[in-house]
N, C-alpha and C positions, 0 to 999 in steps of 0.2 A: 652819320652824324650831323647835329647840323651845319650849317653857314652862318659865318659868322663876321662883324668886320673888325679884322685882327689891328689892334692899335697895343702903343706898347707899354701902357699899364695894365689891360686885361691881359695877357698873353703867359703872362706870368703868373695869374692866379685863374687857371680854367682849373675845371674840376675834374678830377678819371671819372667816366659813366661806362663800367661796361660789367661783361657776365665773368662774375666771380676776380682771381687775383690772373688771372692767364692772361687776358686778352689787354690791349690796347684799345685808345679810343684815339680816334680821327678829328677835327675840327677841322672844316674848311673854310677858306676864305673869301670873302665873297669879291673884293677886289679883283685879285688875280685866279681863276679858278688853275684846279690842280696843285694848289700852292697851301698847304697846313702845318697843325702843328700835332702830333706824334703825344697823349698823354701817358706814362703806365701806370700799372697800376701801383706804384713807388713813388711815384708822385714825381719823377723828371720826366720833363717836356723838350722835342728835337724838332725841329722844322725839318717838314718834309716836300718834297715834292712829287708828283703821280705823272707818270706819262707810260705812254705806249710804243712801243719799238718793237717793229716784229713780230708782230701779232702776241707779244708778249709786255703783261701789264707788269711797270716795275714802281716802287717806291724808294726813292734816293734824297739817302740823309742829307741837309744842308748843315747841319749845326744843332748846338743845344743852345735853350731857351736864354740859362741865365751868363752865358758867355755871349749871345751875340745881340746888336742892336736887330731891332724889326727891316730896316731898309737894307744891313745886309744881307741876311739870306732872300729876301724877297729880289733883288739882283739877281744873286745868283739863282734862282729858282727860273730866272726869265731867262739868263745862260743855259742852260738845263734846257729848256722850252726849245732857245732857238737851235742849239746845237742837235735834237729830236727832227725838227725841222729839215734841218739837211742829214738826216737819216744815219747819224751818229749818236750812239749810244754812251753817254755822258758818263758810265757805272764800269767801264769797259775795261779802265787799266786798273778799278779798282777789285775788280773780280782776277784779272790776270794775277794780279798780288796776292790776294788771297788766296789762290790755286797754288802758289806755286811753294818749294819743299824747303824746309831751313836741312841747312849742314848736316844736323845732327840723325834729320832723315835722310839723307845720302849716304852718311856712313853707316846705318843699319842697311839699308838696301847692297850698299858694299860687300858688306862681312857678309849677310845670308843671300844673296844671290851670286854671287862670286865667291868670295875670298875661302869660305866654307865648305863647297863641291869642289874647289880647286888648287888649291892651298893647303903646304900641312903646315905650313907656318901661319894662319889666319888668326890665332893666337894672340903672336908678337904683330900683328899688324892690329888689331882689334884692342890691344891694349897701349900701343903706340899713339893710336888715334883718339881714342880717351882719353889720356894723361894731357897728351900736348892740343891737340885737334879740338877736342870738344869743349873748357872750359874759357878759350878767349872766343872760340865761330860759330857754338852751338846753335846757340839764335838765329843765327844771324839765315838772312834769305839767300835762295840761290835762285833766282826767277826763271834762268835759263834752263835751266835742270827738268827730265821728262818727267812726269807724275804716275809712277807706277801703281796701279792699283790692285 
């Protein structure tokens, strides 16, 4: 995509130019390289920062265009690039959070991996967990739990 000079009034009107409805297009800023705006076919626009760390190219999402003024994500992109210069991945914490399991997934793993094979009262365990634990804590993350694949 072309490189243009971003201004607050122009970032909200960038058109979608892409191949069909599946892909996004990215406009890059002339003032700060690796800072851009990703435009989706739906019309949603997000600020992004492109960087390469450990021989892997990453595209970090900085925020939505309709929520943030232009100077905030530009500062955030500069902070991202500063972390990359120190050989740190700015998205590492987000990746770890996405990889963590929920309490409901832990309950399912416990029932199938331990309770069913080893306990004759596994139905009681499943019922108690389903009634008491899952309604309140089912969607919470358990970040230190190992993910089974």
